[in-house]
All heavy atoms as an XYZ file, in Angstrom:
817
protein
N      10.689     -2.284    -78.609
C       9.744     -2.379    -79.703
C       8.433     -2.951    -79.171
O       8.423     -3.900    -78.413
C      10.314     -3.271    -80.806
C       9.416     -3.454    -81.952
S      10.253     -4.422    -83.219
C       9.138     -4.184    -84.533
N       7.318     -2.394    -79.553
C       6.009     -2.860    -79.119
C       5.610     -4.117    -79.868
O       5.952     -4.290    -81.040
C       4.952     -1.793    -79.377
O       5.247     -0.614    -78.695
N       4.847     -4.978    -79.187
C       4.323     -6.162    -79.861
C       3.231     -5.735    -80.826
O       2.487     -4.806    -80.556
C       3.774     -7.155    -78.851
C       4.849     -7.811    -78.055
S       4.166     -9.249    -77.231
C       5.530     -9.638    -76.181
N       3.158     -6.410    -81.953
C       2.193     -6.108    -83.002
C       1.123     -7.187    -83.009
O       1.431     -8.375    -83.032
C       2.880     -6.068    -84.387
C       4.051     -5.092    -84.389
C       1.875     -5.761    -85.487
C       3.681     -3.666    -84.102
N      -0.149     -6.797    -82.981
C      -1.256     -7.739    -83.064
C      -1.332     -8.258    -84.499
O      -1.538     -7.496    -85.441
C      -2.564     -7.050    -82.681
C      -3.741     -8.008    -82.639
O      -3.584     -9.196    -82.992
O      -4.831     -7.553    -82.261
N      -1.156     -9.553    -84.675
C      -1.111    -10.162    -86.000
C      -2.466    -10.683    -86.462
O      -2.576    -11.335    -87.498
C      -0.090    -11.309    -86.011
C       1.326    -10.864    -85.671
S       1.989     -9.639    -86.819
C       2.170    -10.642    -88.285
N      -3.549    -10.367    -85.712
C      -4.881    -10.841    -86.073
C      -5.267    -10.328    -87.455
O      -5.019     -9.181    -87.803
C      -5.903    -10.359    -85.048
C      -7.289    -10.958    -85.265
C      -8.288    -10.449    -84.261
C      -8.009    -11.032    -82.906
N      -9.068    -10.721    -81.927
N      -5.871    -11.227    -88.243
C      -6.295    -10.852    -89.590
C      -7.654    -10.170    -89.543
O      -8.480    -10.454    -88.673
C      -6.407    -12.091    -90.481
C      -5.091    -12.743    -90.787
S      -5.238    -14.077    -92.010
C      -6.247    -15.267    -91.167
N      -7.905     -9.318    -90.520
C      -9.225     -8.715    -90.691
C     -10.167     -9.789    -91.234
O      -9.730    -10.851    -91.701
C      -9.153     -7.545    -91.676
O      -8.867     -8.041    -92.980
N     -11.472     -9.519    -91.203
C     -12.455    -10.459    -91.750
C     -12.149    -10.765    -93.215
O     -12.256    -11.911    -93.662
C     -13.865     -9.906    -91.596
N     -11.751     -9.747    -93.967
C     -11.428     -9.938    -95.383
C     -10.209    -10.853    -95.545
O     -10.198    -11.751    -96.403
C     -11.173     -8.587    -96.051
C     -10.905     -8.673    -97.530
C     -12.075     -9.226    -98.348
O     -13.235     -9.015    -97.952
O     -11.809     -9.878    -99.366
N      -9.183    -10.643    -94.735
C      -7.992    -11.496    -94.807
C      -8.332    -12.942    -94.437
O      -7.820    -13.879    -95.046
C      -6.893    -10.965    -93.875
C      -6.266     -9.673    -94.350
C      -5.364     -9.042    -93.316
O      -5.715     -9.048    -92.113
O      -4.299     -8.531    -93.719
N      -9.218    -13.134    -93.439
C      -9.631    -14.490    -93.053
C     -10.346    -15.182    -94.205
O     -10.137    -16.366    -94.460
C     -10.507    -14.457    -91.806
C      -9.727    -14.151    -90.543
C     -10.499    -14.491    -89.287
N     -11.814    -13.908    -89.200
C     -12.099    -12.733    -88.641
N     -11.129    -12.010    -88.125
N     -13.334    -12.293    -88.588
N     -11.194    -14.455    -94.921
C     -11.889    -15.041    -96.068
C     -10.889    -15.503    -97.112
O     -11.048    -16.562    -97.713
C     -12.853    -14.026    -96.693
C     -14.165    -13.925    -96.003
C     -15.076    -12.970    -96.775
C     -16.376    -12.767    -96.044
N     -17.246    -11.799    -96.731
N      -9.868    -14.693    -97.341
C      -8.853    -15.034    -98.342
C      -8.069    -16.278    -97.939
O      -7.726    -17.105    -98.767
C      -7.895    -13.865    -98.546
C      -8.507    -12.682    -99.255
C      -7.561    -11.488    -99.335
O      -6.352    -11.665    -99.103
O      -8.046    -10.381    -99.620
N      -7.765    -16.415    -96.667
C      -6.951    -17.540    -96.185
C      -7.736    -18.843    -96.110
O      -7.197    -19.904    -96.396
C      -6.363    -17.222    -94.805
C      -5.351    -16.112    -94.813
C      -4.072    -16.508    -95.509
O      -3.593    -17.635    -95.382
N      -3.509    -15.587    -96.257
N      -8.997    -18.771    -95.660
C      -9.875    -19.936    -95.540
C      -9.203    -21.121    -94.832
O      -9.222    -22.248    -95.315
C     -10.377    -20.370    -96.920
C     -11.222    -19.336    -97.630
S     -12.756    -18.962    -96.787
C     -13.668    -20.446    -97.114
N      -8.591    -20.864    -93.687
C      -7.974    -21.922    -92.892
C      -8.902    -22.284    -91.733
O      -8.952    -21.580    -90.744
C      -6.618    -21.455    -92.346
C      -5.566    -21.233    -93.395
C      -5.155    -22.522    -94.053
O      -5.082    -23.560    -93.414
N      -4.895    -22.464    -95.341
N      -9.649    -23.382    -91.810
C     -10.580    -23.717    -90.732
C      -9.859    -24.178    -89.471
O      -9.158    -25.179    -89.484
C     -11.403    -24.855    -91.323
C     -10.577    -25.434    -92.394
C      -9.681    -24.337    -92.889
N      -9.988    -23.389    -88.396
C      -9.397    -23.776    -87.114
C     -10.221    -23.315    -85.924
O      -9.942    -23.706    -84.815
C      -7.971    -23.211    -86.957
O      -8.029    -21.798    -87.066
C      -7.021    -23.764    -87.977
N     -11.238    -22.491    -86.115
C     -12.045    -22.017    -85.007
C     -13.485    -22.484    -85.186
O     -13.836    -23.044    -86.224
C     -12.014    -20.473    -84.904
O     -12.536    -19.932    -86.106
C     -10.615    -19.951    -84.678
N     -14.310    -22.251    -84.182
C     -15.701    -22.694    -84.231
C     -16.432    -22.188    -85.461
O     -17.295    -22.861    -85.998
C     -16.443    -22.247    -82.971
C     -15.957    -22.992    -81.741
O     -15.345    -24.068    -81.894
O     -16.179    -22.492    -80.627
N     -16.129    -20.972    -85.898
C     -16.805    -20.426    -87.077
C     -16.124    -20.857    -88.377
O     -16.484    -20.415    -89.451
C     -16.906    -18.904    -86.998
C     -15.562    -18.197    -87.069
O     -14.520    -18.871    -87.180
O     -15.564    -16.958    -87.011
N     -15.129    -21.739    -88.264
C     -14.459    -22.257    -89.446
C     -13.364    -21.368    -89.999
O     -12.768    -21.683    -91.012
N     -13.084    -20.246    -89.355
C     -12.067    -19.323    -89.850
C     -11.055    -19.026    -88.749
O     -11.429    -18.790    -87.614
C     -12.703    -17.999    -90.270
C     -13.796    -18.156    -91.289
S     -13.108    -18.673    -92.829
C     -13.686    -17.361    -93.851
N      -9.806    -19.023    -89.096
C      -8.756    -18.632    -88.161
C      -8.699    -17.114    -88.076
O      -8.935    -16.421    -89.058
C      -7.404    -19.161    -88.655
O      -6.372    -18.700    -87.828
N      -8.391    -16.602    -86.902
C      -8.256    -15.149    -86.747
C      -6.846    -14.672    -87.084
O      -6.614    -13.486    -87.220
C      -8.588    -14.743    -85.318
C     -10.047    -14.937    -84.969
C     -10.367    -14.451    -83.586
O      -9.724    -14.925    -82.635
O     -11.248    -13.589    -83.466
N      -5.911    -15.609    -87.196
C      -4.516    -15.262    -87.449
C      -4.020    -16.010    -88.681
O      -4.498    -17.098    -88.991
C      -3.651    -15.618    -86.236
C      -4.070    -14.836    -85.010
C      -5.010    -15.326    -84.131
C      -3.538    -13.576    -84.763
C      -5.414    -14.598    -83.029
C      -3.927    -12.840    -83.667
C      -4.867    -13.358    -82.802
O      -5.260    -12.628    -81.718
N      -3.020    -15.454    -89.385
C      -2.506    -16.111    -90.596
C      -1.889    -17.489    -90.313
O      -1.345    -17.731    -89.234
C      -1.422    -15.152    -91.098
C      -1.706    -13.856    -90.441
C      -2.369    -14.177    -89.141
N      -1.977    -18.356    -91.305
C      -1.361    -19.678    -91.217
C       0.121    -19.541    -90.889
O       0.810    -18.674    -91.413
C      -1.509    -20.426    -92.557
C      -0.794    -21.740    -92.573
C      -1.335    -22.837    -91.927
C       0.441    -21.869    -93.195
C      -0.678    -24.049    -91.912
C       1.104    -23.083    -93.190
C       0.545    -24.169    -92.545
O       1.207    -25.363    -92.522
N       0.607    -20.373    -90.024
C       2.028    -20.383    -89.703
C       2.399    -19.597    -88.457
O       3.524    -19.680    -88.007
N       1.464    -18.836    -87.886
C       1.800    -18.086    -86.678
C       1.589    -18.900    -85.411
O       2.035    -18.499    -84.348
C       0.988    -16.790    -86.584
C       1.444    -15.673    -87.506
C       0.628    -14.414    -87.246
C       2.923    -15.363    -87.332
N       0.925    -20.031    -85.487
C       0.742    -20.880    -84.314
C       2.006    -21.702    -84.099
O       2.511    -22.328    -85.030
C      -0.444    -21.811    -84.495
C      -0.657    -22.724    -83.278
C      -1.872    -23.553    -83.422
N      -3.034    -22.699    -83.262
C      -4.238    -23.140    -82.957
N      -4.447    -24.429    -82.811
N      -5.242    -22.309    -82.828
N       2.492    -21.703    -82.880
C       3.678    -22.478    -82.519
C       3.221    -23.591    -81.599
O       2.565    -23.332    -80.586
C       4.724    -21.593    -81.816
C       5.197    -20.498    -82.763
C       5.882    -22.426    -81.305
C       6.059    -19.459    -82.103
N       3.527    -24.828    -81.930
C       3.152    -25.969    -81.102
C       4.404    -26.543    -80.459
O       5.391    -26.807    -81.144
C       2.469    -27.043    -81.950
S       0.903    -26.490    -82.642
N       4.356    -26.701    -79.160
C       5.481    -27.262    -78.417
C       5.146    -28.699    -78.041
O       4.133    -28.945    -77.386
C       5.750    -26.441    -77.152
C       6.006    -24.948    -77.369
C       6.148    -24.233    -76.035
C       7.235    -24.734    -78.229
N       5.984    -29.655    -78.459
C       5.742    -31.058    -78.136
C       6.360    -31.401    -76.783
O       6.933    -30.541    -76.108
C       6.260    -31.974    -79.246
C       7.767    -31.877    -79.461
O       8.464    -31.249    -78.629
O       8.242    -32.425    -80.461
N       6.235    -32.669    -76.372
C       6.748    -33.094    -75.068
C       8.224    -32.764    -74.887
O       8.636    -32.299    -73.825
C       6.555    -34.610    -74.869
C       5.114    -34.989    -74.605
O       4.359    -34.145    -74.073
O       4.728    -36.128    -74.924
N       9.022    -33.010    -75.922
C      10.457    -32.731    -75.812
C      10.723    -31.247    -75.592
O      11.560    -30.874    -74.767
C      11.212    -33.212    -77.060
C      11.244    -34.728    -77.163
O      11.140    -35.404    -76.115
O      11.390    -35.237    -78.290
N      10.013    -30.384    -76.323
C      10.192    -28.937    -76.171
C       9.748    -28.489    -74.778
O      10.403    -27.654    -74.146
C       9.426    -28.185    -77.243
N       8.638    -29.034    -74.304
C       8.140    -28.688    -72.970
C       9.165    -29.068    -71.912
O       9.445    -28.299    -70.986
C       6.778    -29.368    -72.717
C       5.712    -28.710    -73.604
C       6.383    -29.307    -71.250
C       4.404    -29.464    -73.666
N       9.761    -30.247    -72.057
C      10.804    -30.677    -71.116
C      12.022    -29.769    -71.192
O      12.591    -29.391    -70.171
C      11.205    -32.131    -71.387
C      10.152    -33.119    -70.950
C      10.544    -34.548    -71.312
C       9.397    -35.485    -71.025
N       9.675    -36.845    -71.505
N      12.462    -29.419    -72.418
C      13.620    -28.532    -72.576
C      13.380    -27.182    -71.921
O      14.286    -26.580    -71.363
C      13.949    -28.325    -74.052
C      14.677    -29.473    -74.687
C      15.013    -29.148    -76.130
C      15.729    -30.305    -76.780
N      16.070    -30.018    -78.167
N      12.150    -26.687    -71.996
C      11.806    -25.401    -71.382
C      11.657    -25.512    -69.865
O      11.532    -24.505    -69.184
C      10.520    -24.851    -71.992
C      10.646    -24.319    -73.412
C       9.266    -24.048    -73.999
C      11.494    -23.056    -73.438
N      11.645    -26.728    -69.348
C      11.539    -26.922    -67.908
C      10.146    -26.673    -67.370
O       9.979    -26.391    -66.187
N       9.122    -26.776    -68.221
C       7.756    -26.557    -67.769
C       7.325    -27.729    -66.901
O       7.361    -28.873    -67.324
C       6.798    -26.419    -68.954
C       7.016    -25.225    -69.872
C       6.088    -25.297    -71.074
C       6.791    -23.936    -69.115
N       6.927    -27.441    -65.666
C       6.444    -28.484    -64.763
C       4.932    -28.466    -64.662
O       4.327    -29.458    -64.290
C       7.065    -28.311    -63.367
O       6.769    -26.997    -62.884
C       8.587    -28.494    -63.431
N       4.315    -27.327    -64.978
C       2.864    -27.176    -64.985
C       2.491    -26.469    -66.284
O       3.053    -25.413    -66.590
C       2.376    -26.327    -63.783
C       0.876    -26.120    -63.847
C       2.789    -26.967    -62.465
N       1.569    -27.056    -67.038
C       1.156    -26.418    -68.286
C       0.260    -25.223    -67.980
O      -0.572    -25.286    -67.081
C       0.403    -27.410    -69.176
C       1.215    -28.575    -69.716
C       0.318    -29.483    -70.551
C       2.391    -28.089    -70.538
N       0.401    -24.134    -68.743
C      -0.505    -22.995    -68.559
C      -1.927    -23.398    -68.941
O      -2.136    -24.302    -69.752
C       0.026    -21.932    -69.523
C       1.195    -22.507    -70.209
C       1.374    -23.911    -69.790
N      -2.911    -22.721    -68.370
C      -4.311    -22.986    -68.689
C      -4.613    -22.525    -70.108
O      -4.037    -21.544    -70.592
C      -5.223    -22.223    -67.733
O      -4.975    -22.603    -66.410
N      -5.553    -23.217    -70.765
C      -6.002    -22.786    -72.085
C      -6.593    -21.389    -71.949
O      -7.365    -21.116    -71.036
C      -7.054    -23.762    -72.656
C      -7.660    -23.229    -73.947
C      -6.438    -25.137    -72.873
N      -6.188    -20.489    -72.806
C      -6.651    -19.111    -72.768
C      -5.759    -18.188    -71.949
O      -5.920    -16.975    -71.996
N      -4.799    -18.773    -71.200
C      -3.876    -17.948    -70.409
C      -2.994    -17.138    -71.347
O      -2.636    -17.590    -72.437
C      -3.003    -18.827    -69.514
N      -2.664    -15.931    -70.954
C      -1.749    -15.089    -71.719
C      -0.329    -15.421    -71.276
O      -0.033    -15.445    -70.086
C      -2.007    -13.609    -71.457
C      -3.422    -13.169    -71.748
C      -3.653    -13.036    -73.219
C      -5.040    -12.468    -73.472
N      -5.453    -12.589    -74.820
N       0.534    -15.706    -72.227
C       1.943    -15.958    -71.919
C       2.797    -15.067    -72.798
O       2.383    -14.660    -73.887
C       2.340    -17.441    -72.126
C       1.594    -18.356    -71.180
C       2.139    -17.880    -73.550
N       3.953    -14.756    -72.309
C       4.925    -13.980    -73.063
C       6.056    -14.925    -73.429
O       6.476    -15.741    -72.616
C       5.480    -12.832    -72.204
O       4.400    -11.984    -71.834
C       6.524    -12.030    -72.950
N       6.531    -14.832    -74.654
C       7.725    -15.593    -74.976
C       8.692    -14.719    -75.749
O       8.307    -13.817    -76.473
C       7.420    -16.912    -75.711
C       6.990    -16.787    -77.135
C       7.926    -16.827    -78.160
C       5.652    -16.675    -77.457
C       7.526    -16.738    -79.482
C       5.237    -16.598    -78.769
C       6.180    -16.625    -79.785
N       9.932    -15.002    -75.515
C      11.011    -14.343    -76.227
C      11.677    -15.412    -77.064
O      11.936    -16.511    -76.573
C      12.031    -13.747    -75.234
O      11.340    -12.859    -74.367
C      13.133    -13.015    -75.959
N      11.913    -15.113    -78.318
C      12.500    -16.111    -79.200
C      13.689    -15.531    -79.954
O      13.678    -14.370    -80.340
C      11.463    -16.602    -80.204
N      14.687    -16.355    -80.116
C      15.809    -16.040    -80.984
C      15.585    -16.838    -82.254
O      15.330    -18.039    -82.205
C      17.129    -16.441    -80.328
C      18.388    -16.209    -81.143
C      18.572    -14.705    -81.428
C      19.594    -16.751    -80.412
N      15.608    -16.169    -83.374
C      15.323    -16.826    -84.650
C      16.446    -16.578    -85.643
O      17.147    -15.580    -85.566
C      14.016    -16.287    -85.250
O      12.954    -16.487    -84.379
N      16.557    -17.499    -86.588
C      17.487    -17.370    -87.700
C      16.654    -17.186    -88.958
O      15.663    -17.896    -89.159
C      18.362    -18.631    -87.838
C      19.225    -18.571    -89.093
C      19.228    -18.819    -86.612
N      17.035    -16.242    -89.789
C      16.335    -16.044    -91.059
C      16.741    -17.187    -91.982
O      17.924    -17.371    -92.280
C      16.684    -14.681    -91.686
C      16.025    -14.539    -93.044
C      16.275    -13.545    -90.758
N      15.755    -17.974    -92.405
C      16.003    -19.124    -93.288
C      15.925    -18.743    -94.755
O      16.642    -19.292    -95.578
C      14.996    -20.231    -93.018
S      15.080    -20.905    -91.375
N      15.007    -17.820    -95.064
C      14.882    -17.404    -96.450
C      14.173    -16.057    -96.515
O      13.450    -15.680    -95.601
C      14.096    -18.434    -97.272
O      12.756    -18.510    -96.833
N      14.442    -15.363    -97.599
C      13.722    -14.131    -97.904
C      13.290    -14.211    -99.358
O      13.918    -14.903   -100.168
C      14.584    -12.865    -97.696
O      15.709    -12.927    -98.567
C      15.044    -12.734    -96.252
N      12.227    -13.510    -99.670
C      11.722    -13.543   -101.028
C      11.065    -12.212   -101.353
O      10.396    -11.624   -100.507
C      10.704    -14.676   -101.174
O      10.148    -14.688   -102.465
N      11.269    -11.748   -102.557
C      10.594    -10.549   -103.062
C      10.295    -10.809   -104.535
O      11.180    -11.201   -105.294
C      11.482     -9.326   -102.912
N       9.031    -10.625   -104.903
C       8.666    -10.872   -106.294
C       7.471    -10.020   -106.684
O       6.737     -9.522   -105.853
C       8.373    -12.355   -106.540
C       7.332    -12.945   -105.631
C       5.997    -13.004   -106.004
C       7.693    -13.445   -104.388
C       5.050    -13.537   -105.166
C       6.744    -13.983   -103.535
C       5.425    -14.031   -103.928
O       4.482    -14.565   -103.087
N       7.311     -9.868   -107.973
C       6.168     -9.119   -108.481
C       5.679     -9.783   -109.760
O       6.424    -10.483   -110.441
C       6.553     -7.663   -108.737
O       7.600     -7.588   -109.668
N       4.405     -9.561   -110.054
C       3.773    -10.098   -111.257
C       3.057     -8.961   -111.960
O       2.703     -7.955   -111.337
C       2.751    -11.177   -110.894
O       3.361    -12.237   -110.213
N       2.806     -9.131   -113.247
C       2.058     -8.125   -114.001
C       0.727     -7.806   -113.332
O      -0.041     -8.710   -113.004
C       1.768     -8.630   -115.426
C       2.801     -8.154   -116.417
O       3.610     -7.284   -116.054
O       2.788     -8.652   -117.558
N       0.483     -6.527   -113.104
C      -0.798     -6.086   -112.564
C      -1.021     -6.351   -111.095
O      -2.096     -6.111   -110.576
N      -0.036     -6.854   -110.394
C      -0.189     -7.148   -108.962
C       0.866     -6.384   -108.176
O       1.952     -6.097   -108.679
C      -0.046     -8.644   -108.702
C      -1.144     -9.467   -109.341
C      -1.046    -10.909   -108.946
C      -2.177    -11.698   -109.587
N      -2.109    -13.101   -109.243
N       0.527     -6.068   -106.925
C       1.492     -5.408   -106.046
C       2.645     -6.358   -105.736
O       2.442     -7.575   -105.629
C       0.824     -5.000   -104.728
C      -0.194     -3.880   -104.920
O      -0.049     -3.102   -105.891
O      -1.125     -3.783   -104.106
N       3.847     -5.822   -105.572
C       4.974     -6.665   -105.176
C       4.694     -7.342   -103.833
O       4.006     -6.779   -102.979
C       6.134     -5.681   -105.050
C       5.722     -4.486   -105.834
C       4.235     -4.433   -105.756
N       5.193     -8.553   -103.652
C       5.028     -9.291   -102.406
C       6.400     -9.668   -101.863
O       7.317     -9.962   -102.614
C       4.196    -10.545   -102.625
C       2.764    -10.233   -103.031
C       1.898    -11.476   -103.102
O       2.137    -12.416   -102.321
O       0.988    -11.496   -103.937
N       6.510     -9.647   -100.546
C       7.746    -10.048    -99.888
C       7.421    -11.022    -98.770
O       6.291    -11.068    -98.265
C       8.484     -8.832    -99.278
O       7.627     -8.199    -98.332
C       8.898     -7.840   -100.347
N       8.395    -11.841    -98.384
C       8.212    -12.752    -97.262
C       9.559    -13.044    -96.620
O      10.606    -12.861    -97.235
C       7.555    -14.057    -97.711
O       8.425    -14.781    -98.561
N       9.495    -13.473    -95.383
C      10.690    -13.903    -94.665
C      10.311    -15.138    -93.859
O       9.223    -15.205    -93.287
C      11.261    -12.772    -93.758
C      10.260    -12.340    -92.712
C      12.573    -13.186    -93.123
N      11.170    -16.145    -93.866
C      10.942    -17.372    -93.114
C      11.919    -17.391    -91.944
O      13.122    -17.188    -92.131
C      11.173    -18.576    -94.021
O      11.064    -19.776    -93.286
N      11.386    -17.606    -90.741
C      12.206    -17.607    -89.533
C      12.186    -18.982    -88.872
O      11.130    -19.593    -88.743
C      11.683    -16.579    -88.523
C      11.605    -15.141    -88.998
C      10.920    -14.284    -87.943
C      12.989    -14.599    -89.299
N      13.330    -19.442    -88.433
C      13.424    -20.673    -87.648
C      13.739    -20.280    -86.223
O      14.793    -19.692    -85.959
C      14.533    -21.587    -88.186
C      14.779    -22.807    -87.328
C      13.580    -23.722    -87.284
O      13.125    -24.184    -88.313
N      13.057    -23.986    -86.099
N      12.818    -20.559    -85.299
C      13.086    -20.265    -83.888
C      14.157    -21.224    -83.409
O      14.039    -22.440    -83.582
C      11.804    -20.396    -83.045
C      10.805    -19.324    -83.462
C      12.128    -20.313    -81.552
C       9.453    -19.444    -82.793
N      15.214    -20.681    -82.812
C      16.316    -21.515    -82.328
C      16.421    -21.540    -80.808
O      17.013    -22.444    -80.251
C      17.659    -21.039    -82.913
O      17.884    -19.690    -82.520
C      17.662    -21.151    -84.428
N      15.876    -20.553    -80.127
C      15.871    -20.518    -78.659
C      14.582    -19.837    -78.229
O      14.092    -18.939    -78.905
C      17.085    -19.761    -78.132
N      14.041    -20.262    -77.082
C      12.729    -19.801    -76.666
C      12.660    -19.679    -75.157
O      13.230    -20.494    -74.433
C      11.691    -20.823    -77.148
C      10.214    -20.589    -76.918
C       9.745    -19.355    -77.691
C       9.425    -21.801    -77.364
N      11.997    -18.637    -74.677
C      11.710    -18.467    -73.254
C      10.214    -18.205    -73.143
O       9.656    -17.419    -73.910
C      12.478    -17.283    -72.683
C      12.162    -17.001    -71.233
C      12.876    -15.760    -70.718
O      13.094    -14.819    -71.503
O      13.199    -15.740    -69.535
N       9.550    -18.871    -72.207
C       8.107    -18.748    -72.043
C       7.792    -18.300    -70.626
O       8.309    -18.864    -69.665
C       7.445    -20.104    -72.309
C       5.940    -20.169    -72.255
C       5.343    -19.424    -73.440
C       5.481    -21.611    -72.255
N       6.954    -17.261    -70.475
C       6.588    -16.723    -69.171
C       5.079    -16.568    -69.120
O       4.480    -15.980    -70.017
C       7.256    -15.354    -68.918
C       8.773    -15.506    -68.955
C       6.800    -14.751    -67.599
C       9.515    -14.190    -68.989
N       4.446    -17.087    -68.060
C       3.009    -16.923    -67.845
C       2.784    -15.507    -67.355
O       3.204    -15.123    -66.273
C       2.516    -17.945    -66.821
C       1.009    -17.917    -66.631
O       0.389    -16.862    -66.858
O       0.453    -18.958    -66.250
N       2.119    -14.682    -68.150
C       1.956    -13.253    -67.860
C       1.114    -12.986    -66.623
O       1.188    -11.904    -66.049
C       1.343    -12.542    -69.061
N       0.312    -13.959    -66.176
C      -0.551    -13.721    -65.024
C       0.163    -13.954    -63.700
O      -0.369    -13.663    -62.648
C      -1.791    -14.618    -65.096
O      -1.420    -15.980    -64.934
N       1.381    -14.477    -63.731
C       2.109    -14.770    -62.503
C       3.130    -13.684    -62.196
O       3.613    -13.008    -63.094
C       2.859    -16.101    -62.630
C       2.011    -17.296    -62.811
S       3.078    -18.740    -62.879
C       1.885    -20.022    -63.068
N       3.481    -13.583    -60.919
C       4.590    -12.709    -60.554
C       5.865    -13.359    -61.065
O       5.883    -14.536    -61.417
C       4.668    -12.560    -59.030
O       5.048    -13.799    -58.440
N       6.953    -12.610    -61.104
C       8.228    -13.164    -61.567
C       8.630    -14.390    -60.759
O       9.077    -15.383    -61.300
C       9.339    -12.117    -61.491
C       9.229    -11.084    -62.580
O       8.543    -11.292    -63.576
N       9.883     -9.958    -62.398
N       8.438    -14.323    -59.436
C       8.851    -15.434    -58.586
C       7.973    -16.661    -58.809
O       8.475    -17.764    -58.973
C       8.819    -15.023    -57.114
C       9.401    -16.108    -56.220
C       9.653    -15.614    -54.812
O      10.101    -14.475    -54.646
O       9.387    -16.400    -53.891
N       6.642    -16.481    -58.858
C       5.779    -17.644    -59.047
C       5.907    -18.206    -60.461
O       5.780    -19.403    -60.662
C       4.325    -17.319    -58.706
O       3.819    -16.313    -59.532
N       6.155    -17.345    -61.438
C       6.364    -17.825    -62.806
C       7.636    -18.666    -62.882
O       7.644    -19.741    -63.476
C       6.444    -16.655    -63.779
N       8.707    -18.186    -62.272
C       9.960    -18.939    -62.279
C       9.779    -20.275    -61.576
O      10.270    -21.302    -62.035
C      11.074    -18.131    -61.621
N       9.044    -20.268    -60.476
C       8.816    -21.504    -59.740
C       7.982    -22.481    -60.558
O       8.302    -23.659    -60.651
C       8.139    -21.208    -58.399
C       8.060    -22.433    -57.530
O       9.007    -23.197    -57.445
N       6.920    -22.639    -56.892
N       6.910    -22.004    -61.183
C       6.045    -22.872    -61.983
C       6.755    -23.387    -63.223
O       6.614    -24.543    -63.595
C       4.772    -22.138    -62.378
N       7.503    -22.509    -63.873
C       8.141    -22.891    -65.129
C       9.437    -23.655    -64.938
O       9.749    -24.563    -65.695
C       8.394    -21.646    -65.984
C       7.138    -20.896    -66.442
C       7.533    -19.615    -67.169
C       6.291    -21.767    -67.338
N      10.218    -23.270    -63.936
C      11.546    -23.833    -63.797
C      11.757    -24.567    -62.477
O      12.823    -25.104    -62.246
C      12.606    -22.730    -63.925
C      12.460    -21.936    -65.202
C      12.039    -20.624    -65.178
C      12.702    -22.529    -66.440
C      11.878    -19.895    -66.342
C      12.546    -21.806    -67.602
C      12.133    -20.510    -67.551
O      11.966    -19.792    -68.711
N      10.753    -24.551    -61.594
C      10.887    -25.235    -60.317
C      11.861    -24.567    -59.376
O      12.447    -25.210    -58.523
N      12.086    -23.243    -59.530
C      13.004    -22.531    -58.652
C      12.567    -21.091    -58.520
O      11.733    -20.605    -59.260
C      14.420    -22.595    -59.201
C      14.585    -21.963    -60.576
C      15.984    -22.126    -61.092
C      16.102    -21.533    -62.476
N      17.396    -21.731    -63.068
N      13.153    -20.382    -57.589
C      12.837    -18.980    -57.365
C      13.528    -18.092    -58.412
O      14.603    -18.440    -58.901
C      13.286    -18.539    -55.970
C      12.447    -19.137    -54.878
C      12.838    -18.559    -53.537
C      11.907    -19.083    -52.471
N      12.181    -18.446    -51.195
N      12.903    -16.971    -58.719
C      13.499    -16.002    -59.650
C      14.739    -15.403    -59.028
O      14.838    -15.249    -57.826
C      12.486    -14.904    -59.975
N      15.704    -15.082    -59.862
C      16.948    -14.478    -59.372
C      17.006    -13.011    -59.680
O      16.467    -12.504    -60.569
C      18.136    -15.201    -60.009
C      18.149    -16.662    -59.596
C      19.286    -17.439    -60.264
O      20.127    -16.839    -60.947
O      19.302    -18.649    -60.097
């Protein structure tokens, strides 16, 4: 399955009004940013943090926490799904497999 660009259109950004960038508008919907704290970084075995702006790939296993479907008079039906990430793998896309494994896990790729 191909990755889908989740960037919002200018109109969607106006609707969301979540200030997070220099122009005061986020380019992506609220809730798509994932923040990893010290404990998560240690669990992932990261020994060197990626540079700001670096492209990384991650694979996540998630559990569906909730689903919702509803409609109101005169409005289009809306649906949502809430996911809890339960397992995560992070790979720096600019590195070779061997250098990525070494940087992330302190060992050679197998």
